[in-house]
PALODO-467046 format. One record per residue: residue in one letter; x, y, z of N, C-alpha, C, O in turn. Coordinates in Angstrom, 3 decimals, decimal comma. Layout:
N
<a; <X; Y; Z>; <X; Y; Z>; <X; Y; Z>; <X; Y; Z>>
...
***
This chain:
120
<x; <86,883; 117,467; 101,374>; <86,752; 116,469; 102,403>; <86,826; 117,157; 103,762>; <87,666; 118,031; 103,977>>
<x; <85,953; 116,762; 104,667>; <85,904; 117,362; 105,992>; <87,049; 116,846; 106,851>; <87,370; 115,658; 106,825>>
<x; <87,664; 117,750; 107,616>; <88,776; 117,380; 108,493>; <88,262; 116,573; 109,685>; <87,177; 116,831; 110,206>>
<x; <89,064; 115,592; 110,104>; <88,747; 114,873; 111,325>; <89,563; 115,472; 112,457>; <90,705; 115,885; 112,256>>
<x; <88,980; 115,518; 113,643>; <89,706; 116,067; 114,783>; <90,522; 114,954; 115,426>; <90,014; 113,864; 115,688>>
<x; <91,790; 115,246; 115,674>; <92,687; 114,291; 116,314>; <93,355; 114,966; 117,508>; <93,537; 116,183; 117,529>>
<x; <93,716; 114,157; 118,494>; <94,460; 114,696; 119,622>; <95,848; 115,093; 119,134>; <96,483; 114,358; 118,379>>
<x; <96,305; 116,242; 119,564>; <97,624; 116,698; 119,154>; <98,696; 115,720; 119,607>; <99,631; 115,439; 118,856>>
<x; <98,578; 115,201; 120,813>; <99,575; 114,262; 121,330>; <98,854; 113,105; 122,028>; <98,039; 113,320; 122,925>>
<x; <99,162; 111,894; 121,608>; <98,649; 110,675; 122,234>; <99,842; 109,952; 122,841>; <100,808; 109,647; 122,141>>
<x; <99,781; 109,681; 124,126>; <100,921; 109,086; 124,814>; <100,812; 107,576; 124,992>; <101,829; 106,904; 125,166>>
<x; <99,622; 107,042; 124,952>; <99,459; 105,599; 125,183>; <99,430; 104,836; 123,855>; <98,385; 104,364; 123,407>>
<x; <100,605; 104,735; 123,247>; <100,730; 104,000; 121,993>; <100,784; 102,504; 122,288>; <101,236; 102,096; 123,357>>
<x; <100,327; 101,695; 121,351>; <100,271; 100,247; 121,523>; <101,171; 99,550; 120,512>; <101,363; 100,038; 119,398>>
<x; <101,720; 98,408; 120,907>; <102,470; 97,562; 119,980>; <101,459; 96,944; 119,024>; <100,651; 96,111; 119,435>>
<x; <101,492; 97,338; 117,760>; <100,493; 96,878; 116,795>; <101,079; 95,869; 115,821>; <100,450; 94,848; 115,540>>
<x; <102,265; 96,135; 115,303>; <102,867; 95,265; 114,288>; <104,278; 94,867; 114,696>; <104,993; 95,635; 115,339>>
<x; <104,667; 93,651; 114,312>; <106,048; 93,206; 114,396>; <106,518; 93,032; 112,962>; <105,855; 92,377; 112,157>>
<x; <107,656; 93,618; 112,648>; <108,145; 93,634; 111,271>; <109,541; 93,026; 111,214>; <110,407; 93,332; 112,034>>
<x; <109,733; 92,167; 110,234>; <111,056; 91,617; 109,958>; <111,446; 92,095; 108,569>; <110,738; 91,840; 107,594>>
<x; <112,572; 92,786; 108,483>; <112,983; 93,334; 107,186>; <113,889; 92,359; 106,456>; <114,539; 91,508; 107,062>>
<x; <113,913; 92,505; 105,141>; <114,863; 91,774; 104,303>; <116,096; 92,672; 104,191>; <116,059; 93,675; 103,478>>
<x; <117,195; 92,328; 104,885>; <118,355; 93,229; 104,910>; <119,025; 93,414; 103,557>; <119,848; 94,315; 103,392>>
<x; <118,685; 92,578; 102,592>; <119,229; 92,759; 101,246>; <118,471; 93,852; 100,485>; <118,934; 94,326; 99,447>>
<x; <117,303; 94,248; 101,007>; <116,486; 95,279; 100,347>; <116,587; 96,637; 101,043>; <116,788; 97,658; 100,384>>
<x; <116,446; 96,655; 102,383>; <116,539; 97,906; 103,152>; <117,172; 97,601; 104,506>; <117,271; 96,444; 104,914>>
<x; <117,596; 98,656; 105,192>; <118,068; 98,493; 106,563>; <116,896; 98,751; 107,502>; <115,900; 99,363; 107,116>>
<x; <117,022; 98,290; 108,709>; <115,957; 98,502; 109,695>; <115,728; 99,993; 109,933>; <114,629; 100,407; 110,300>>
<x; <116,766; 100,789; 109,722>; <116,662; 102,229; 109,939>; <115,890; 102,933; 108,816>; <115,498; 104,091; 108,967>>
<x; <115,676; 102,253; 107,714>; <114,912; 102,817; 106,592>; <113,445; 102,406; 106,631>; <112,661; 102,812; 105,773>>
<x; <113,075; 101,605; 107,623>; <111,710; 101,073; 107,680>; <110,651; 102,175; 107,691>; <109,711; 102,135; 106,897>>
<x; <110,794; 103,152; 108,579>; <109,796; 104,217; 108,671>; <109,654; 104,956; 107,345>; <108,542; 105,264; 106,917>>
<x; <110,779; 105,239; 106,697>; <110,729; 105,978; 105,432>; <110,064; 105,145; 104,335>; <109,302; 105,672; 103,525>>
<x; <110,352; 103,854; 104,314>; <109,731; 102,980; 103,313>; <108,226; 102,906; 103,527>; <107,457; 102,971; 102,568>>
<x; <107,804; 102,772; 104,779>; <106,367; 102,707; 105,072>; <105,706; 104,034; 104,748>; <104,636; 104,062; 104,139>>
<x; <106,333; 105,139; 105,150>; <105,749; 106,456; 104,880>; <105,623; 106,716; 103,382>; <104,584; 107,188; 102,919>>
<x; <106,664; 106,413; 102,631>; <106,606; 106,653; 101,186>; <105,532; 105,797; 100,520>; <104,873; 106,249; 99,584>>
<x; <105,354; 104,577; 100,991>; <104,286; 103,724; 100,471>; <102,919; 104,261; 100,886>; <101,970; 104,230; 100,103>>
<x; <102,824; 104,751; 102,118>; <101,556; 105,284; 102,631>; <101,076; 106,489; 101,831>; <99,876; 106,755; 101,773>>
<x; <101,993; 107,213; 101,219>; <101,603; 108,394; 100,446>; <100,779; 108,033; 99,206>; <100,219; 108,914; 98,554>>
<x; <100,707; 106,748; 98,885>; <99,858; 106,297; 97,775>; <98,438; 105,960; 98,236>; <97,599; 105,569; 97,425>>
<x; <98,172; 106,109; 99,515>; <96,876; 105,757; 100,090>; <96,111; 107,036; 100,430>; <96,680; 107,948; 101,031>>
<x; <94,833; 107,119; 100,056>; <94,057; 108,335; 100,357>; <93,961; 108,658; 101,848>; <93,773; 109,819; 102,210>>
<x; <94,087; 107,659; 102,715>; <94,022; 107,919; 104,160>; <95,113; 108,908; 104,565>; <94,893; 109,751; 105,435>>
<x; <96,280; 108,811; 103,945>; <97,405; 109,694; 104,281>; <96,990; 111,161; 104,158>; <97,445; 111,999; 104,937>>
<x; <96,147; 111,469; 103,205>; <95,813; 112,856; 102,883>; <94,506; 113,348; 103,494>; <94,049; 114,442; 103,162>>
<x; <93,894; 112,563; 104,383>; <92,690; 113,031; 105,080>; <93,074; 114,273; 105,891>; <94,021; 114,227; 106,676>>
<x; <92,355; 115,368; 105,712>; <92,667; 116,574; 106,498>; <92,412; 116,333; 107,986>; <91,473; 115,630; 108,358>>
<x; <93,253; 116,920; 108,826>; <93,061; 116,805; 110,274>; <93,016; 118,177; 110,914>; <93,595; 119,146; 110,422>>
<x; <92,316; 118,222; 112,013>; <92,268; 119,403; 112,872>; <92,832; 118,958; 114,219>; <92,258; 118,089; 114,876>>
<x; <93,949; 119,546; 114,630>; <94,575; 119,173; 115,898>; <93,782; 119,744; 117,068>; <93,248; 120,850; 116,986>>
<x; <93,709; 118,975; 118,166>; <92,989; 119,443; 119,347>; <93,653; 120,676; 119,952>; <92,975; 121,544; 120,501>>
<x; <94,979; 120,751; 119,851>; <95,748; 121,923; 120,282>; <96,677; 122,286; 119,132>; <97,530; 121,476; 118,769>>
<x; <96,547; 123,466; 118,548>; <97,408; 123,838; 117,419>; <98,891; 123,827; 117,791>; <99,266; 124,113; 118,928>>
<x; <99,720; 123,491; 116,810>; <101,176; 123,516; 116,995>; <101,785; 124,395; 115,913>; <101,245; 124,517; 114,814>>
<x; <102,917; 125,005; 116,243>; <103,638; 125,814; 115,269>; <104,834; 125,018; 114,777>; <105,735; 124,696; 115,551>>
<x; <104,840; 124,707; 113,506>; <105,941; 123,963; 112,891>; <106,246; 124,599; 111,543>; <105,455; 125,378; 111,011>>
<x; <107,415; 124,248; 111,002>; <107,772; 124,761; 109,674>; <106,836; 124,209; 108,603>; <106,518; 124,897; 107,633>>
<x; <106,401; 122,970; 108,782>; <105,487; 122,308; 107,850>; <104,182; 122,089; 108,595>; <104,187; 121,539; 109,696>>
<x; <103,072; 122,505; 108,019>; <101,777; 122,348; 108,672>; <101,455; 120,878; 108,913>; <101,672; 120,032; 108,045>>
<x; <100,940; 120,589; 110,094>; <100,424; 119,258; 110,410>; <98,941; 119,314; 110,056>; <98,084; 119,487; 110,923>>
<x; <98,660; 119,162; 108,767>; <97,305; 119,380; 108,283>; <96,686; 118,159; 107,610>; <95,570; 118,234; 107,096>>
<x; <97,403; 117,036; 107,608>; <96,791; 115,809; 107,085>; <97,188; 114,636; 107,965>; <98,111; 114,732; 108,774>>
<x; <96,488; 113,543; 107,797>; <96,653; 112,393; 108,672>; <98,069; 111,821; 108,624>; <98,620; 111,442; 109,658>>
<x; <98,652; 111,758; 107,442>; <100,001; 111,230; 107,315>; <101,022; 112,051; 108,081>; <101,896; 111,491; 108,743>>
<x; <100,925; 113,354; 107,999>; <101,854; 114,212; 108,737>; <101,645; 114,073; 110,241>; <102,608; 114,083; 111,007>>
<x; <100,392; 113,944; 110,664>; <100,095; 113,743; 112,079>; <100,682; 112,416; 112,565>; <101,222; 112,338; 113,668>>
<x; <100,574; 111,380; 111,742>; <101,039; 110,055; 112,142>; <102,565; 109,935; 112,087>; <103,187; 109,480; 113,047>>
<x; <103,162; 110,339; 110,975>; <104,600; 110,151; 110,784>; <105,437; 111,303; 111,332>; <106,617; 111,120; 111,630>>
<x; <104,844; 112,485; 111,467>; <105,563; 113,638; 111,980>; <106,171; 114,488; 110,880>; <106,306; 114,059; 109,734>>
<x; <106,529; 115,690; 111,256>; <107,219; 116,647; 110,387>; <108,267; 117,348; 111,251>; <108,309; 117,143; 112,464>>
<x; <109,089; 118,150; 110,649>; <110,107; 118,877; 111,415>; <109,408; 119,720; 112,489>; <108,582; 120,578; 112,179>>
<x; <109,746; 119,465; 113,735>; <109,143; 120,198; 114,850>; <107,944; 119,502; 115,468>; <107,394; 119,989; 116,456>>
<x; <107,527; 118,379; 114,910>; <106,392; 117,613; 115,441>; <106,699; 116,130; 115,266>; <106,793; 115,644; 114,138>>
<x; <106,853; 115,415; 116,362>; <107,343; 114,032; 116,325>; <106,383; 113,033; 115,692>; <106,820; 111,974; 115,240>>
<x; <105,114; 113,331; 115,647>; <104,174; 112,361; 115,098>; <103,859; 111,270; 116,103>; <104,195; 111,384; 117,282>>
<x; <103,205; 110,202; 115,630>; <102,713; 109,162; 116,532>; <103,170; 107,770; 116,138>; <102,545; 106,786; 116,531>>
<x; <104,223; 107,669; 115,387>; <104,822; 106,386; 114,984>; <106,056; 106,192; 115,848>; <106,881; 107,096; 115,973>>
<x; <106,181; 105,024; 116,438>; <107,404; 104,677; 117,153>; <107,860; 103,311; 116,688>; <107,046; 102,414; 116,472>>
<x; <109,168; 103,155; 116,535>; <109,766; 101,883; 116,149>; <110,729; 101,462; 117,242>; <111,578; 102,244; 117,668>>
<x; <110,594; 100,225; 117,695>; <111,517; 99,680; 118,689>; <112,200; 98,462; 118,107>; <111,548; 97,502; 117,697>>
<x; <113,513; 98,513; 118,076>; <114,277; 97,375; 117,585>; <114,223; 96,262; 118,627>; <114,449; 96,499; 119,814>>
<x; <113,918; 95,037; 118,170>; <113,894; 93,896; 119,081>; <114,926; 92,857; 118,686>; <115,207; 91,941; 119,459>>
<x; <115,489; 92,982; 117,510>; <116,559; 92,119; 117,017>; <117,217; 92,864; 115,863>; <116,782; 93,953; 115,488>>
<x; <118,255; 92,277; 115,311>; <119,004; 92,963; 114,258>; <118,117; 93,391; 113,091>; <118,277; 94,492; 112,565>>
<x; <117,192; 92,540; 112,686>; <116,325; 92,841; 111,536>; <114,842; 92,824; 111,890>; <113,994; 92,668; 111,012>>
<x; <114,530; 92,982; 113,165>; <113,133; 92,977; 113,612>; <112,824; 94,220; 114,424>; <113,658; 94,723; 115,176>>
<x; <111,599; 94,701; 114,250>; <111,163; 95,874; 114,995>; <109,689; 95,745; 115,346>; <108,932; 95,031; 114,688>>
<x; <109,309; 96,441; 116,384>; <107,913; 96,579; 116,775>; <107,484; 97,990; 116,375>; <108,197; 98,958; 116,638>>
<x; <106,326; 98,100; 115,744>; <105,762; 99,409; 115,407>; <104,673; 99,711; 116,428>; <103,716; 98,954; 116,588>>
<x; <104,844; 100,835; 117,110>; <103,849; 101,293; 118,087>; <103,069; 102,438; 117,456>; <103,638; 103,346; 116,851>>
<x; <101,748; 102,368; 117,615>; <100,846; 103,359; 117,032>; <99,751; 103,709; 118,023>; <99,514; 102,972; 118,981>>
<x; <99,083; 104,831; 117,796>; <97,873; 105,093; 118,577>; <96,779; 104,128; 118,116>; <96,778; 103,668; 116,974>>
<x; <95,868; 103,836; 119,009>; <94,756; 102,963; 118,636>; <93,687; 103,785; 117,908>; <92,570; 103,968; 118,392>>
<x; <94,071; 104,263; 116,750>; <93,205; 105,022; 115,851>; <93,088; 104,167; 114,594>; <94,090; 103,876; 113,941>>
<x; <91,871; 103,766; 114,257>; <91,695; 102,791; 113,190>; <92,306; 103,236; 111,861>; <92,861; 102,414; 111,132>>
<x; <92,211; 104,529; 111,542>; <92,808; 105,019; 110,301>; <94,323; 104,802; 110,296>; <94,899; 104,470; 109,260>>
<x; <94,964; 104,988; 111,443>; <96,409; 104,785; 111,538>; <96,762; 103,321; 111,314>; <97,683; 103,000; 110,563>>
<x; <96,028; 102,447; 111,966>; <96,291; 101,009; 111,830>; <96,057; 100,567; 110,393>; <96,855; 99,815; 109,834>>
<x; <94,966; 101,031; 109,796>; <94,662; 100,662; 108,404>; <95,727; 101,175; 107,443>; <96,169; 100,447; 106,554>>
<x; <96,133; 102,415; 107,620>; <97,142; 103,011; 106,735>; <98,459; 102,239; 106,807>; <99,059; 101,925; 105,779>>
<x; <98,897; 101,938; 108,013>; <100,170; 101,228; 108,162>; <100,045; 99,801; 107,651>; <100,957; 99,307; 106,988>>
<x; <98,947; 99,132; 107,942>; <98,809; 97,753; 107,471>; <98,794; 97,674; 105,941>; <99,412; 96,778; 105,366>>
<x; <98,107; 98,587; 105,288>; <98,090; 98,593; 103,823>; <99,490; 98,846; 103,257>; <99,874; 98,255; 102,248>>
<x; <100,237; 99,718; 103,908>; <101,611; 99,996; 103,465>; <102,502; 98,773; 103,674>; <103,320; 98,440; 102,816>>
<x; <102,340; 98,107; 104,819>; <103,128; 96,909; 105,089>; <102,801; 95,802; 104,085>; <103,691; 95,068; 103,658>>
<x; <101,527; 95,683; 103,709>; <101,140; 94,685; 102,702>; <101,869; 94,937; 101,381>; <102,349; 93,999; 100,743>>
<x; <101,948; 96,203; 100,976>; <102,646; 96,545; 99,727>; <104,129; 96,191; 99,820>; <104,700; 95,638; 98,880>>
<x; <104,741; 96,507; 100,938>; <106,169; 96,204; 101,107>; <106,398; 94,694; 101,173>; <107,425; 94,197; 100,710>>
<x; <105,449; 93,976; 101,744>; <105,564; 92,511; 101,800>; <105,503; 91,918; 100,395>; <106,268; 91,009; 100,073>>
<x; <104,604; 92,422; 99,562>; <104,494; 91,940; 98,177>; <105,791; 92,164; 97,403>; <106,113; 91,398; 96,494>>
<x; <106,533; 93,206; 97,760>; <107,798; 93,515; 97,092>; <108,971; 92,728; 97,682>; <110,107; 92,865; 97,227>>
<x; <108,692; 91,904; 98,694>; <109,749; 91,110; 99,309>; <110,659; 91,904; 100,232>; <111,756; 91,453; 100,560>>
<x; <110,217; 93,076; 100,652>; <111,041; 93,942; 101,485>; <110,904; 93,576; 102,962>; <111,869; 93,676; 103,721>>
<x; <109,705; 93,152; 103,370>; <109,464; 92,836; 104,774>; <108,538; 91,640; 104,898>; <107,924; 91,195; 103,929>>
<x; <108,458; 91,138; 106,113>; <107,383; 90,260; 106,593>; <106,816; 90,994; 107,801>; <107,548; 91,687; 108,508>>
<x; <105,517; 90,845; 108,038>; <104,964; 91,509; 109,225>; <103,909; 90,637; 109,873>; <103,326; 89,751; 109,248>>
<x; <103,684; 90,917; 111,138>; <102,713; 90,177; 111,934>; <101,948; 91,168; 112,780>; <102,523; 92,131; 113,288>>
<x; <100,663; 90,942; 112,934>; <99,852; 91,761; 113,828>; <100,028; 91,203; 115,234>; <99,932; 89,994; 115,448>>
<x; <100,282; 92,073; 116,169>; <100,521; 91,636; 117,553>; <99,240; 91,490; 118,322>; <99,264; 91,130; 119,499>>
***
């Protein structure tokens, strides 16, 4: 599969999703990990990427999931802002693959009764 070129750092992230967690299933602090682990079942996560500016990290930022969620030494492009005890806003770059990957992961978590989510 051919690598897609992505900007190494995108600063203008947008509020894309509002998520309400089921506190009996996970804590709000586990949201990113739950979404990331679910996203690893989606082929979008593994699309190879070529960064616009190379970075040196312990783990290569060589696929879309690592670029989006981050690795040690690279923060990634996912941000979570708590807006209430069990609610958060997910901020993402306006990159369609990122939005699709996260939405598909949120759908899976919703089916499991772990979260409810809304597109902003």
